[in-house]
C-alpha positions as CSV (number, residue, x, y, z in Angstrom):
1,M,-33.8,-8.3,-21.7
2,L,-36.2,-11.3,-21.4
3,G,-33.3,-13.7,-20.8
4,I,-32.2,-11.9,-17.9
5,L,-35.8,-12.0,-16.2
6,P,-35.9,-16.0,-15.9
7,R,-32.3,-16.1,-14.2
8,R,-32.9,-13.4,-11.8
9,C,-35.7,-15.4,-10.7
10,Q,-33.9,-18.7,-10.5
11,R,-31.6,-16.9,-8.4
12,L,-34.3,-15.5,-6.1
13,D,-35.8,-19.2,-6.1
14,R,-32.6,-20.6,-4.7
15,I,-32.4,-18.3,-1.7
16,S,-36.2,-18.1,-1.0
17,R,-39.1,-20.2,-0.5
18,R,-42.9,-19.7,-1.3
19,S,-45.5,-20.2,0.9
20,K,-48.9,-22.3,0.1
21,D,-50.5,-19.0,-1.4
22,G,-47.6,-18.6,-3.6
23,A,-46.1,-15.7,-1.7
24,L,-42.3,-15.2,-1.6
25,I,-40.4,-16.0,1.6
26,M,-36.9,-14.9,2.1
27,D,-35.0,-17.6,3.8
28,G,-32.0,-16.3,5.5
29,S,-30.8,-19.1,6.5
30,H,-29.6,-20.3,3.0
31,N,-26.2,-21.3,2.1
32,G,-26.2,-19.3,-1.0
33,A,-26.2,-16.2,1.3
34,L,-23.9,-17.7,3.6
35,R,-21.6,-18.9,1.1
36,H,-21.7,-15.1,-0.5
37,D,-20.8,-13.8,2.7
38,G,-17.9,-16.3,2.8
39,D,-16.7,-15.6,-0.1
40,R,-16.2,-12.0,0.4
41,K,-14.6,-12.6,4.0
42,R,-12.3,-15.0,2.1
43,G,-11.2,-12.3,-0.7
44,R,-10.9,-10.0,1.6
45,W,-8.0,-12.1,3.5
46,Y,-6.5,-12.8,0.2
47,R,-6.4,-9.3,-0.7
48,C,-4.9,-8.6,2.7
49,A,-2.3,-11.1,2.0
50,A,-1.2,-10.2,-1.3
51,F,-0.9,-6.5,0.2
52,L,1.6,-7.9,3.1
53,F,3.5,-9.9,0.8
54,L,3.8,-7.8,-2.4
55,V,4.7,-4.7,-1.0
56,P,7.6,-5.7,1.2
57,A,8.6,-8.6,-1.5
58,A,8.8,-5.5,-3.9
59,G,10.8,-3.3,-1.6
60,I,13.2,-6.0,-0.7
61,L,13.6,-6.9,-4.4
62,I,14.4,-2.9,-5.4
63,G,16.6,-3.3,-2.1
64,V,18.4,-6.1,-3.3
65,L,18.9,-5.0,-7.2
66,N,20.3,-1.4,-6.1
67,R,22.7,-2.4,-3.2
68,P,24.7,0.8,-2.1
69,G,28.4,-0.7,-3.2
70,A,31.5,1.1,-3.2
71,W,30.4,4.3,-4.9
72,Y,28.3,4.6,-1.7
73,A,30.9,3.6,0.8
74,A,33.1,6.3,-0.7
75,L,30.8,9.3,-0.2
76,N,31.5,11.9,2.6
77,K,28.9,11.4,5.1
78,P,27.0,13.9,7.7
79,S,27.7,12.8,11.4
80,F,24.0,11.4,11.7
81,N,24.5,8.9,9.0
82,P,23.1,5.6,10.5
83,P,24.9,2.3,10.2
84,D,24.1,0.5,6.9
85,A,22.6,-2.4,9.1
86,V,19.7,-0.3,10.4
87,F,18.1,0.2,6.9
88,A,17.2,-3.1,5.8
89,P,15.3,-3.9,9.0
90,V,13.7,-0.1,9.2
91,W,12.4,-0.5,5.6
92,T,11.1,-3.9,6.3
93,A,9.0,-2.9,9.1
94,L,7.9,0.4,7.1
95,F,7.0,-1.9,4.1
96,L,4.6,-4.0,6.0
97,M,2.9,-0.4,7.6
98,I,2.6,0.7,4.0
99,A,1.1,-2.6,3.0
100,V,-1.3,-2.3,6.0
101,A,-2.2,1.2,5.2
102,G,-2.5,0.3,1.3
103,F,-5.0,-2.6,2.0
104,R,-7.0,-0.6,4.2
105,T,-7.6,2.3,2.0
106,F,-8.2,-0.3,-0.8
107,E,-11.0,-2.1,1.2
108,A,-12.6,1.3,1.7
109,E,-12.2,3.2,-1.9
110,P,-10.2,1.0,-4.4
111,R,-10.3,3.9,-7.0
112,G,-10.2,6.9,-4.8
113,T,-7.9,9.7,-4.5
114,T,-6.4,8.4,-1.3
115,M,-5.7,5.0,-2.9
116,R,-4.1,7.1,-5.8
117,L,-1.7,8.6,-3.3
118,W,-0.8,5.5,-2.1
119,G,0.3,4.4,-5.6
120,L,2.0,7.3,-6.3
121,Q,4.0,7.1,-3.2
122,M,4.9,3.3,-3.8
123,I,6.2,4.6,-7.3
124,L,8.2,7.3,-6.0
125,N,9.4,5.0,-3.4
126,F,10.6,2.4,-5.6
127,A,12.1,4.7,-8.0
128,W,14.5,6.4,-5.3
129,S,16.7,3.3,-5.1
130,P,17.8,2.7,-8.3
131,I,18.1,6.7,-9.1
132,F,20.4,7.1,-6.1
133,F,22.3,4.0,-5.8
134,S,22.6,2.8,-9.4
135,L,22.6,5.9,-11.5
136,H,24.5,7.9,-8.7
137,R,22.3,10.9,-9.4
138,M,21.8,12.3,-6.1
139,D,20.2,15.3,-7.6
140,V,17.5,13.6,-9.1
141,A,16.9,11.4,-5.9
142,L,16.3,14.2,-4.0
143,G,13.8,15.6,-6.5
144,V,11.9,12.1,-5.9
145,I,12.3,11.7,-2.5
146,V,10.9,15.6,-1.7
147,A,8.1,14.4,-4.1
148,L,7.7,11.1,-2.1
149,F,7.5,13.2,1.1
150,A,4.8,15.5,-0.1
151,A,2.7,12.4,-1.3
152,I,2.9,10.6,1.9
153,L,1.8,14.1,3.7
154,A,-0.9,14.3,1.0
155,F,-2.2,10.6,2.1
156,V,-2.0,11.4,5.7
157,W,-4.2,14.3,5.3
158,R,-6.8,12.9,3.2
159,Q,-7.0,9.7,5.2
160,W,-6.8,11.2,8.7
161,A,-10.8,11.7,8.9
162,H,-11.5,8.3,7.4
163,D,-8.9,6.1,8.8
164,R,-6.9,7.2,11.7
165,L,-4.6,4.1,11.5
166,A,-3.7,4.0,8.0
167,A,-2.9,7.9,8.6
168,A,-0.5,7.1,11.7
169,L,1.0,4.2,10.0
170,F,2.0,6.8,7.7
171,I,3.1,9.4,10.1
172,L,5.9,7.1,11.0
173,Y,6.6,6.6,7.5
174,A,6.7,10.1,6.8
175,G,9.1,10.7,9.8
176,W,11.5,8.2,8.1
177,V,11.2,9.3,4.7
178,G,11.8,13.3,6.2
179,F,14.9,12.0,8.1
180,A,16.3,10.3,4.5
181,T,15.4,13.4,2.9
182,L,17.8,15.4,5.2
183,L,20.3,12.7,4.7
184,N,19.8,13.1,0.7
185,I,20.5,16.9,1.1
186,S,23.6,16.3,3.5
187,L,25.3,13.8,0.8
188,L,24.5,15.9,-2.3
189,R,26.0,18.8,-0.5
190,L,29.0,17.1,0.8
191,N,30.1,15.6,-2.3
């Protein structure tokens, strides 16, 4: 305890000065305070860059490792099945939106319920492709995508009052996952 006090005083002396009568005067222009603020802003940019890089990169990796292939091509598909070329650009844009929403949520409440919902939907999202395309388990994939859709809606509901932009980004995501859920149901019924 006694060792802590001198260190605090030393830190305080670095960001303050004393008047002739010994009174402590805080120096707001001291580099230490500015350096701390700069470090915090730089840390924020690093975290933002990490979200913007890692989320789409993980999504692309999952996609590359779990390609639809001949099994998917041979399935009977519903009339509203989009061309295969649509999926990669749509998911890339969605992963960027998911990353922005995740970053904003993390900055506001890194250990909160909404951030846990964000993490849960990422796990479910990344689990769906291997289950559907690699294991060929459309039934299990349907359960995963329904749970994913529920997690997305829960995220929007919780986030709406705190960060409408993050919630709005997930509304677009919910629309696509809702469509993908209908597609999963149709593929399961037709095959």
